[in-house]
N, C-alpha and C positions, 0 to 999 in steps of 0.2 A: 744853804738851803738843802733840805732833805727831800729826795725824790722817792716816791712810793715804788715798791716792787710790782705794783699793779699797773704801772705805766705801760700803755699799749703803743703809743707813738708820740713823737715830738716833732713839731714842724713850725715854721713861721707862717703867719697868715695875717691879712688885713681885716679889720672889723669894718664892715660896709653897711650903710643905712639902706634899708629896703622896706618901703611902705611904713608901717608902724612898728617895725622891729629892726634888729641889727643881726647881721649874718657873718659867721666865720666859716669859710669854706674849708672842707677837708680835702687834701690833695688826693687825686685819683689813685696814686700808688698805694696809699694807706688802705683803701678798699680792695684793690687788686691783690695786695700781698696778704690779705686776710686779717689785718690788724683791727679793722673797723667794719662792721656790718650795717648796711643801710636799714633803717627802720628800728634799730636798737637805740636805747637811751644810754648816754654816757655822762660821767661827771667831767666837767671842763675846768681846767685851771689856766689862768692867764698870767704870764710872767713878763714883767716889763723888760724891754731890751735897753732902756735908757739908764737904768740904775748903774752908778759907777762905784758905789761902795755899800757894804752891808751895814746893818744896824750897829754892829760892834766896831765899825770904823776900819775893818780890814779892807785891803785893796782887792778889787776884783779884776779879772782879766776882761778884755774887751769882749762884747757880745759876739758870738759866732754867727755864721750865716745859716745855721741849721743844727740838727742833732749831731752829736759826736758819734763816730763809728763805735759799734758795740764790741769791738775787739781791740787788743793791744799787741804790739810786737812782742814776741816771745811767749804769748799765751798758747796753751795747749787746749785743743778742742776736739770733740768727737763730732764728725759731720757725715751727712749722707750726700753723695754726689747725685744731683737731680738732673743735670743736663750737661751738654758739652758746648764749649765756646767755639767761636769761629776757627780758632787755631788748634782745636782738639783737646784743650785743657778741660778738666773737670770743673763743674760749677756747683757750689753748695750755697744754700741760702740760710741765714740765721735770723736773729731778731730784726723785725721791721723789714724783712726782705733783703737785708744787706748781703751782698754777694762776696763769696770767698772763692778765688780761682785756685784750683789745685792741679798743677801740672802732673800728667801721668796717671791721673785717676780716671776710672771708668764709671759710667752711669750705673747707679744701683749699689755701688760700693759704699760701705760704711768704714771710714778711716779715722785714725787719730792724726791730727795735724799740728804743726807748730806754725803760728802766724809769723811770717818773715817780712811782710811789707803791709803798711796800712795807708790807704788814701781815703778821701772823704766819701767816695761812693763804692769802693771795693777794697778788698784785701787779697793778699797772696799767701797761701799756706803750703808748707812742705809736708808730705806724708812722713810720719815717724813710726807708724804702726798700721799695717793694712789688714791685720787680723783682729778686728773688733767684734 
């Protein structure tokens, strides 16, 4: 399946009957991170989680519990440190508000990092160039 570069967010949601229509709720985090603005009109695509194989007969992996992280181990990124974590590490946010923790970085710095660890809800990056 091909995913458009215009994709703003990806999440799991239940379709719920409400009066004479059906409702798909947008998670609060998508609005808070700026991916979706209330009152705007968006195109919606629904993807079945139950499909086990594609039309060509290729095997598919099991459905995931949500969107995949927007970074990969070894990836180089330019990020801006927006905040400090509880332990003093720099915090950068990338697509969909995904957090990258950057030890040793300060708020306001723009740094080039290499992603060294990836989890479902955050990643860790190491500064490789702090003069961006």
